[in-house]
C-alpha positions in Angstrom: -30.1 5.9 28.8 -31.4 8.8 26.7 -27.9 10.0 26.1 -26.9 6.6 24.8 -30.0 6.5 22.4 -30.0 10.2 21.2 -26.6 11.6 22.2 -24.5 10.0 19.6 -26.7 11.1 16.7 -26.9 14.7 18.1 -23.1 14.8 18.5 -22.6 13.5 14.9 -25.0 16.0 13.4 -23.4 18.9 15.3 -19.9 17.7 14.2 -21.1 17.4 10.6 -22.2 21.0 10.6 -19.0 22.1 12.3 -16.9 20.2 9.7 -18.9 21.8 6.9 -18.2 25.3 8.2 -14.5 24.5 8.6 -14.3 23.1 5.1 -16.1 26.2 3.7 -13.6 28.4 5.5 -10.7 26.4 3.8 -12.2 27.0 0.3 -13.7 23.5 -0.1 -16.5 23.8 -2.7 -19.3 21.5 -1.3 -21.1 20.3 -4.4 -22.9 17.4 -2.8 -23.2 16.0 0.7 -24.5 12.5 1.5 -25.2 11.5 5.1 -25.8 7.9 6.0 -26.2 6.7 9.6 -22.5 5.9 9.9 -20.7 8.4 7.6 -21.0 11.8 5.9 -19.4 12.2 2.5 -18.8 15.7 1.1 -17.7 16.0 -2.5 -15.8 18.9 -4.1 -15.5 18.3 -7.8 -13.8 21.7 -8.5 -10.7 20.8 -6.4 -11.2 17.0 -6.9 -11.5 16.1 -3.2 -13.8 14.3 -0.9 -14.2 14.7 2.8 -15.3 11.9 5.1 -16.6 12.1 8.7 -17.4 8.8 10.4 -20.0 8.3 13.2 -17.6 6.4 15.5 -14.8 8.9 15.0 -16.7 12.3 15.0 -13.8 14.5 16.1 -11.6 13.6 13.1 -12.5 14.1 9.5 -10.5 13.0 6.4 -10.0 15.0 3.2 -8.9 12.7 0.4 -7.9 13.7 -3.1 -9.8 11.8 -5.7 -6.5 10.9 -7.4 -5.9 8.5 -4.5 -9.1 6.7 -5.2 -8.6 4.0 -7.8 -12.2 2.7 -8.2 -15.8 3.2 -7.0 -18.7 0.8 -7.3 -22.1 -0.2 -6.0 -22.9 -3.3 -3.9 -26.5 -4.3 -3.9 -26.0 -6.9 -1.3 -27.9 -9.6 -3.2 -28.1 -12.9 -1.5 -30.0 -16.0 -2.5 -31.3 -17.0 -5.9 -34.5 -17.0 -7.8 -37.5 -16.0 -5.8 -35.4 -16.1 -2.6 -33.1 -13.3 -3.9 -33.0 -10.3 -1.6 -30.8 -7.9 0.3 -30.5 -6.3 3.7 -27.8 -3.8 2.8 -27.1 -1.6 -0.2 -23.9 0.5 -0.3 -21.3 2.1 -2.5 -17.6 1.4 -2.0 -14.4 2.9 -3.1 -10.7 2.0 -2.8 -8.6 4.9 -1.3 -4.9 4.0 -1.4 -5.8 0.3 -1.3 -8.2 0.7 1.7 -11.8 -0.3 1.0 -14.4 2.2 2.3 -18.1 1.2 2.4 -20.9 3.7 2.9 -24.4 2.3 3.3 -27.3 3.8 1.5 -29.8 1.3 2.9 -29.6 -1.1 5.9 -32.3 -3.3 7.5 -32.4 -6.1 10.0 -34.5 -8.2 7.5 -34.0 -9.2 3.9 -36.0 -7.3 1.3 -36.9 -8.5 -2.2 -34.7 -7.0 -4.9 -37.7 -5.3 -6.5 -38.8 -3.5 -3.3 -38.8 0.2 -3.1 -36.3 0.2 -0.2 -33.7 -1.7 -2.2 -34.3 0.2 -5.4 -34.0 3.6 -3.6 -30.8 2.4 -2.0 -29.4 1.3 -5.3 -30.4 4.6 -6.9 -28.6 6.6 -4.1 -25.5 4.4 -4.4 -25.4 4.8 -8.2 -25.7 8.6 -7.9 -22.8 8.7 -5.4 -20.6 6.6 -7.7 -21.4 8.9 -10.6 -20.6 11.9 -8.5 -17.3 10.4 -7.4 -16.4 9.6 -11.0 -17.3 13.2 -12.0 -14.9 14.4 -9.3 -12.1 12.4 -10.9 -12.2 9.0 -9.3 -10.6 6.3 -11.4 -9.2 8.9 -13.8 -5.5 8.2 -13.0 
């Protein structure tokens, strides 16, 4: 039971550190690393590449040139209208060779008001990631 609860996270953290060391040895310039619960994104603006390591596939990582990413955007997850508007997930997304990749910056099992600190922090993180991806050359083709 303990392995099921903690083992996956420990394995993912260890694999993230191993991937970072391997990328460093290959000359990858890590400018920014973002870790969510399900994915780690590492950005290299000098060589215009991003590396992705997913929680459910920790032994395989992907290095994608930013030229293959056509667009990046923020999804605030807004549902409802008026005083009922809220969200339970904030994320940033990008299209890599036509495949949509979503990385969560905030996830909850309940809906939060759009002006809550949780939602606003998630939107801020997602905006920053989109700006970093654009600085790395996303959408510049």
